[in-house]
C-alpha positions as CSV (number, residue, x, y, z in Angstrom):
1,M,14.9,-4.6,34.9
2,N,12.7,-1.7,33.9
3,L,11.2,0.6,36.5
4,L,8.4,2.6,34.9
5,K,6.5,5.7,35.9
6,F,3.9,6.7,33.4
7,K,2.8,10.2,32.3
8,D,-0.8,11.0,33.3
9,T,-1.5,12.1,29.7
10,V,0.6,11.9,26.6
11,A,0.3,15.2,24.8
12,E,0.9,13.8,21.4
13,T,-2.0,11.3,21.6
14,G,-4.3,12.2,24.5
15,L,-3.8,8.7,25.8
16,S,-2.7,7.9,29.3
17,G,1.0,7.0,29.7
18,A,-0.1,3.4,30.6
19,E,-2.2,3.1,27.5
20,S,0.6,4.6,25.3
21,Y,3.1,2.1,26.9
22,K,0.8,-0.8,25.9
23,E,1.0,0.5,22.3
24,Y,4.8,0.6,22.6
25,M,4.8,-3.0,23.8
26,K,2.7,-4.1,20.8
27,A,5.0,-2.3,18.4
28,A,8.2,-3.5,20.1
29,M,7.1,-7.2,20.3
30,P,8.5,-8.2,16.9
31,Y,11.9,-6.6,18.0
32,F,11.8,-8.6,21.3
33,Q,11.1,-11.8,19.3
34,K,13.9,-11.1,16.9
35,A,16.3,-10.5,19.8
36,N,15.1,-13.8,21.4
37,A,14.1,-11.7,24.5
38,E,12.0,-13.3,27.1
39,I,9.5,-11.2,29.1
40,L,9.8,-12.7,32.6
41,Y,7.5,-10.3,34.5
42,L,5.3,-7.3,34.0
43,G,3.4,-6.1,37.0
44,K,2.6,-3.4,39.5
45,P,4.5,-3.1,42.8
46,Q,2.2,-3.4,45.8
47,R,4.2,-2.0,48.7
48,T,7.7,-1.4,50.0
49,L,8.5,-4.1,52.6
50,I,12.1,-2.9,53.3
51,G,12.9,0.7,52.6
52,P,11.6,4.2,53.2
53,E,7.8,4.0,54.0
54,D,7.1,7.3,52.2
55,E,8.9,6.2,49.0
56,I,6.6,6.5,45.9
57,L,6.4,3.2,44.1
58,W,6.9,2.8,40.4
59,D,3.8,2.2,38.2
60,K,5.1,-1.0,36.7
61,I,8.1,-3.3,36.8
62,L,9.2,-5.1,33.7
63,L,11.8,-7.9,33.7
64,I,13.2,-9.0,30.3
65,R,15.9,-11.6,29.7
66,Y,18.2,-11.2,26.8
67,K,20.9,-13.8,26.0
68,T,23.6,-11.1,25.8
69,P,23.8,-7.3,26.3
70,V,24.7,-7.1,22.6
71,D,21.3,-8.6,21.7
72,F,19.6,-5.8,23.6
73,L,21.8,-3.1,22.0
74,K,21.1,-4.4,18.5
75,M,17.4,-4.5,19.2
76,I,17.1,-0.9,20.4
77,T,19.3,0.4,17.6
78,A,17.4,-1.5,14.9
79,K,15.8,0.5,12.1
80,G,12.2,1.1,13.0
81,Y,12.5,0.3,16.7
82,P,9.6,2.3,18.4
83,A,11.7,4.0,21.1
84,H,9.6,7.2,20.6
85,L,6.5,5.4,21.8
86,R,8.4,4.4,25.0
87,D,9.7,7.8,25.5
88,Q,6.4,9.6,25.1
89,S,4.7,7.2,27.6
90,L,7.1,7.7,30.5
91,Q,7.5,10.4,33.1
92,D,10.5,8.6,34.5
93,S,12.2,5.2,34.2
94,R,15.2,3.2,35.2
95,L,16.8,0.5,33.1
96,I,19.0,-1.7,35.2
97,Q,21.2,-4.4,33.8
98,C,21.2,-7.5,36.1
99,H,23.2,-10.7,35.9
């Protein structure tokens, strides 16, 4: 599970963090496909139903299923994987392994 908070503006490109993240997703898609990853959900949280009322919500939530953690690790360490595009897009993030 990815919790994503985008930068307002990416200094390197002048794009918004959200626009830059879309570019990352396009560039990363062949790596997702090679890893047999399945994107289950990409969406914007609406409100906190249980939890602190003043908590700031993340900009997007992304759920991806990998067959094994090793598939994920191979993907992100593959030559050419566009991690820099992800990094430049985000102000903050969480990557949480779920089972």
